[in-house]
Structures are given as structure tokens and as C-alpha cells.
N, C-alpha and C positions, 0 to 999 in steps of 0.2 A: 503493499498500500504507499503512493507520496507524500508527501507531508501536503500535500495540498488536499488531496482523497481524505486524509485522515482526519487534518481541520471542519471540512464540508460534513462529512460523517456525523463530529461530532456536535455540531453547530444545526444537525440535522435529527437531532436527538435520535442517531444511531450507532450502536457502540463499534468504532474503530479496529484494530489491532490493538493498538494502545493511547493512553491520552495525552494528546499532541501538549507540546513544550513551544514556548514561547518566553523569550527575552530579549528587549531593544526590538519589536514586530512595532512599540509607536511610544510617543514621552511621556504614556504614562504605563508603561510595562517594561519599564528599559532600567540602565546601571549607571549610578555614579561612575564617571572617568575615573577618579582613584580608586573605587572597589573595583573596576572594570582590569585596570593597569595590574591591581596586586591580583586577583584572577589569574589574568594570563599568564603571572609569572607560577602561579602554582600548578597548573595546565600544562607546565613546561612549553609554553609556546611561543614566536618568534619574539624578540623582544625590542618591541617598535612601541611608538607614539602613539595611543589611541585617538581616535576624532574625535573631540566635542559638538556634539549635534545639536544637542537645544545649552546656550550660553546661560539664561537664565538658571534651571536646574541642573547647569552641569553634567547635562547626563552624553554618556561616548557613545558612538557607534560599534552596535556592536559586529565586529566582522567576521568574514568569512569562516573561515579559523577556530571562532571559538565557536560559529553555528554549527561547525562539524564535528567539535569535538564533545561540546553536547546536547546534539544530536536535536537540534532547537526544529521547529515545521514553521516559523515565519520571518518574514521580509514585511520591510517599512517598504509605501511610495511613498519620495517625502516629498515634502515640498522644495523649489528652485532655490528661494532664499528661504534662511533659520527666520528665527527671531528676531525685532529689530530689524528686518531687511539685513540680515548680514547674512550674506551668500557664502555658499562652502568653495569658494574659487579662492586658489592665489593663499592656498593653510600659510600658516604660522608657527613658530613655537612660543607655547607661554607657559609659566609654570606657575603649580596651585600654591597654597601658602605651606604644604606638607614636601614642597620639594618635586611631588609628579611635573614632571614636564608631561603637556598634551599641544597637540596641534590647535592653532583655530583658525576663525575666519581673518584673511589679510585687512580686513579693516573693522575689526575686533579692538576700541580704540578704548584702552584700562593706563590709571597712571594711578597710584598708589600715596593718598592725601592721610599722612598721619597713619594711622591703624587699619585703613580700610581700603578697598577698591571703590574707584569708580568708573563706569564705563559710559562712554558720550554718544553722542550724535549729533549728526552736524558737520560743519565744517564753518573754519575761522570762526567772525563773530557771529554764527549762529550756533559755534558749539558746545552744550550743556552737560550735563549728566544726566541722567535717567534711571543709571541703576545701580547699586552698592552691595559691596558684600565686605562687613565687618572683619574686622583682625582676627585670621585663626578661622573662617567661615568656609561656608563649601561652596552655598549658593547668593546668587544675584536675585536681591527684593527691588524689586521697585520704587525708587524715592517717593517719599509719600502714597504709598500703596492705603495705609489705614486712615491718612486723615480723614478729617468731617469737616464742614461749611457750614456751619449754621444756618448760613442765607443761600446757601448753594440752589439757582437757579438751570432744571436742565433745558436743554435748547428746545425751540418748539416743534413739535411734530412734523410740520413745512418746511421747515429749517431738515429736518431726521430725514424726509424725503427726498430734497433736493442732496444730499449728502451722497444720499446711498448711490446713485448713479455709480459714484466710484467703489463700491464695494464688491463686481465684478471681478470674477477672477480674469489675470492681465493672458495674453495668447500667449504670452515667454514660459507663462508656468503650466498652461493647458499643452506645449508645444513637450515642455522637460517632462510633464509626469508622461506623456503618452512612452517620448521614450524609452524613458526608464521602466517602466513597466512591462514594455516589448522587451526588453534585454533581460529583464528577470523572468521573466515567462518563458523565454526561450534557454537561458543557461542554468537554469535551477528547477526542482518541483516543488518549491516551497508554496504555504498562502500566501498570501502578499493582502497588507492593508492598507487600504489609501487613506496616507492622511492629508486631513489638508485646512491647515492652522488659516483663521481667518473668514474663509470662502465659507465657511456652514454654519449653521447656527442661530444663538439669536442676540443684538448686540447689549452690553450692557453702555450707560454715560456714569461720568463723573467719578469718584473714587469708587472705591465697592461700599463703604459705609453709608455716604452720601444716594449709591443706589439701592439697598437694603430702605432708606428711611425714604426713599423717592415708591418703591415696593408699596411699603407699610402704610405711607399718605394718598399715593393713587397709581390703585394699581390698575384703572383704565389707560393711563398712557404707558404704563408696563407694558401692559395686552397689546397696543398698538404699538408702539417701537416692535416688540418682537415680529408684529403683523408684517409691519418692514419692513425689517431684516428677513423675514424666511422667505417674503416672496425673491429679494434677492438670492436669498441661498437654495430654493429650486431652481431659479435661472442658471446657478451657477454648478449643481447635479447636473442638469441638463450637458451641459459647454465637458465637464469631467466624464459622463457620459459617452459622449462623441468621441471625447479624446482618449479614452482607456480602452473602452469597455468589461470583454471578459478577460481582460489581461489583469483584473482585479477580481477580487472575491469577499474582500469587509471594504467597509468604508466609514471611518469615523468622524459620526456629524461634531461633538461640540464637547469640552472638556469643565462644562461646567460644574459646581460642586453643590449639591444638593444639601449636604449634611453636614455636624459637626460631628465631633466628636461622641458627643455624650445625646446629640438629639436632628432631627429635621432642622434644617432652619426657617422654617416658613410653612405654615400652616399647609394643612392638605386640602382645604379649601380653596386655598390661594399657587398650590403646586397644579390644580386641576383647572382651576379658570385660570389663570395669568401663564402657564407653563407648557403645562402641558398640549393645547393647539398644537400649538407650534415644535413642537414636538413630535405629535401623530401625523403632521402633515409631512415634513421628514420622512420619517418610516414609509409610511402611506406611498410618495412619491415613487424612493428605492425600491418598495417592493413590484409595486405597477408596473414601472419602467426599467429597470436591469436584473440584470442575475447574483446584486452584489449583495450582506448580509448588511444589518446597521450596527454598528455599533457604537455605545453611547456609556459614559464615564461620568460617574458620581462618587465623591469621595465619601466617609463618613458615614452616617447611622440615618438612614433613610429606608428602614424597613414600614411605614407608611407609602412609598411611593412605591416601591418595588411590580408591585400587583399593578396598579394604572401604569407605569411602563411596560409590563407585559401586556394586560388588556388593548394598550396603544398600538399594536404590532412590533415594539422593539424583536431583535433577534439576539443580539450580545449585550449583558450587562455586564460593566469591571468598576472597578477592582475588586469588591467583594471586602471589603474592611472589618474583617472580622472579629478586630479588636474591639470595632465601634461601637456602642451599646444598639441590642436589639437585633443586631446583623449574624443571628446563631445558625452556620453551616448548617446543621442537619433542617434548621425550620425552615430557609429558604430553598432548603433542595426539597422539602415535601411538598411545601407550598407552590413554588414555584418552577422547579426542575421540571413537567413538561413545557413548558412556554420558554424558558428563558434557556440558553449558555452560558453559565460563571468563567467569567473570562478572571479568572484572578483565588485568591484567595488561597492557597495553596502551602501557604505558611505567612506567619504574622513578620511583615517588616521592622513591625516599630518592638517587637518581644524576639520572640528563640530565635528567629535569621538574625538576629545583630547582635544577642546578648547571650543566647543559649548556646550549647553545647554540637557539635556535628550528629551527635547520640538525638540529643532532645529534635534539631530540627527533622534526622530520619523522618523521628517517631510521630511528630507533627504533619511531617508530610505524608506520611502512610495510613494514618488516621482523617485527612481530608480526600484523602485518593478515593476511601473509603466510601464515606459519607455524597461527594460530589458527581464522581464519576460515571456509579450505574447508570445505563439506560445510554449513556454522551450524554449531552448538552454540558461538557466540562472543557478548558484549557485551562492547563498550569501554568500559571504563573502566582509570584508573593501578589500580598497585600498590596502591593504599591510597588513604583520604580525602589530598586535595590540602593540601599542609601552607602554616603562613604566611610569607613570604620568597619566598614561589615567583615568578616571574619573570611578570609576567600574560601577556607575549608568550609563554611558554613553555606557557601552556596555554590560548593560543587558539589557536597551530599544534598544538601535540597535538588538539583538537576537531576543525581545521578538515582534516589532515592524515587523521584516522580516517574522516571524511566523506569525503574524497579518495580515499582507495586502497582503502576498504571498498568500492564497488560491484562488485557483482557481474555477471560471474567476475570471482574475483583474480587481477589481473594482468593481464586482458587489455586 
């Protein structure tokens, strides 16, 4: 069975030969550059600098030698430009705080100010810092991301409609996706996950705190904002289908988070009235017009929303943050396992994978496989991206255990 056949069987709730494995198929199922560097050393692979594919999270491209060594089943079709419009052309060397050397885009413009890194955008007088990484840190955060403007006034919906003309996916990006998807389809047997940062989904306005206050104060505005952005997203979906077609197997919709560690971020009524109509429109368009499977991401505690997502036609839910309140693996599988594919939840990133022993990792992976894998509907990945300082022996133990215990029939 090929990797593609294996993944598609799982998503169609059939039992393949073994549980499919993912590491690096998307920017929410990946691994920090530092962690991948140490994993490469652990696996005895060629000593070379890893490439950063997401500068905010400092996620690394999982190269084919790692894919082959861990027998992974998924590869990403990524955008032409990484976050902040940084192209992966003309790479240069950059050094993380721990001394790990990585490859970053040539226009990755960073300077050390005091004890933190500042990442700039623009040139000349327009150059300004937009991201910062604290001393001895691991990630870049948007400057002002958590700020709250008590007097924030959102742009008018008429202005939003005018701005939406600029949200269409560029011809250059479409051609890159067409070429990359064709190359991967011809040269590999992997399942291909189309990642379209910013081209799909629903758009926010203001900083996150401003937006959440707006959601509480004027949900009608937010719903109309989502309707406008969804209209453009559906047009982008059509352009992507024309460009990529059956050379992709799944498409990533949004990376919006609906949950915190302890609960959903807003009520089920708000989710159903404001968020779900736009999400349903995405899922239905994909199902009616393409052969793709829909892939939606939400961190945190969302037990009250999972059933609504299944009812709306979602195929794949990620990441299954089992350490969050209410996200019990057995309950999720029992309630929704016949309609949703769970992509993740294979081992807790926040706890066992980062802080446990290899044997504890193996035990949890074996338990999760026993719960999630029967009847298909499961692709192995940790609860979220693998964090820096995660012991490489634990990462190796997780994937080897998933391969070992994930043979069907499960538990035989």
C-alpha cells in the first residue's frame, strides 16, 4: 500500500495496512528547527543545516531523508512565500540562541537589540520591527499582538469589501503550487497536503484582543466580515483546484484556534451563528467541486464544537490537544470517530513527549493507537508541533512506536 493510499483509506474510515504517520505535512504538524537538528543527529543522518519553513514558529522543513527514515506518509505543498512574504529563495545562515545554525530566507532581516531579536519588514525609512524573540527564546511573536485598544474602531464593511479585491491568490503563487504539486506527485507516493496561508478561511481585524471584544460586542459585524472573506476564499479555492487538481489530496482551511487550555473561547451559540456558516461553505465547496479532503485546525479545548464541525462536513480535525479540558481521546473516538478523521493526539506535546522518558512515550503512543486507530479515521502526529528541547530519543520512540503498534488489525 502506498503512503497516499494509506492516508486516503484512513480518512475514508477504512483500515489500511498501518496507521499513517505525519511530521511536517503542515505548519501545525511540524517540528522546531532546533528539535529537528538534534533528531537528525540522533538518527545518524547527514550533518547539514535545516531550513526554517515558518519563521514565526521557527519550524523546520522535514527533508526526504527524515521522511524515509521515519517512514512518514505526508508531504506539504507549501506557498511560494513563507510568512511575512519571505521567499525561500536565496537562503542564508542564521544562528539560534543555542548556537544551532539554520537556513533562513535571504531577506530575513533581524537584529539583536538588547537581549532580544527584532525582525524587520520594509526597506529604508519604511523599515520597522514587526516581530520579536526574547533572549534565549524559541519563537517570534508579533509586536503588539496582545495589545488592547479601548477605543478600537473596526474598518467599515464597505471598506472591507473594497480591500477584499486584494485577497485573491496571485498568479505566481498558483503557478508555484501547480509546479510543486506536479513534481511531488510524479516523484513520490506520499499523500499531499495543500497549505494555503492566508488564501482561505475567515479574516480578523485589529489585534486579537480587539477582535474578541468586537466579537462579543457586535457579532453581526464579524459574521458579515467572515461572509466577505469567505466569498473571496471560495474563489481562491476554485483557482487552486484549477491549478493543482488531483495532484493534492487534502487542503488546509484555517489555522484559527477556537479553544483555550480550559474551555472554548466563546459560546457554542456564537460558534454556530458566526463561525460555522463560513466553515460549512468551505467544506461543502470542497466536497462538491474537488476530490480533496478538508483539513481544519483548532488548538485547545473544543469538545462543544467537534460535533458541529462534523455536522458541517469537515473531513479531518487537527491537532486533538488531549491535554486540554474535555478532549478525552476515548470520548472523541466514540462520539465522532465514524465521521471525523483525527489527525494528531498521538502523544502529548506539552507533557510526555517533552518531559517523559522514551518508555513513557512508547506507552502513551501505544494507548492512543489502541483508542484512535480501530476502523481507520486516524493519522498519527503529536498533539501539536514538536517543541524545542524535546529529547530526540523521545521523538524517535514516538514514531517507532506508532509504526510498531499501528499495524492492523490493532492489538493483534
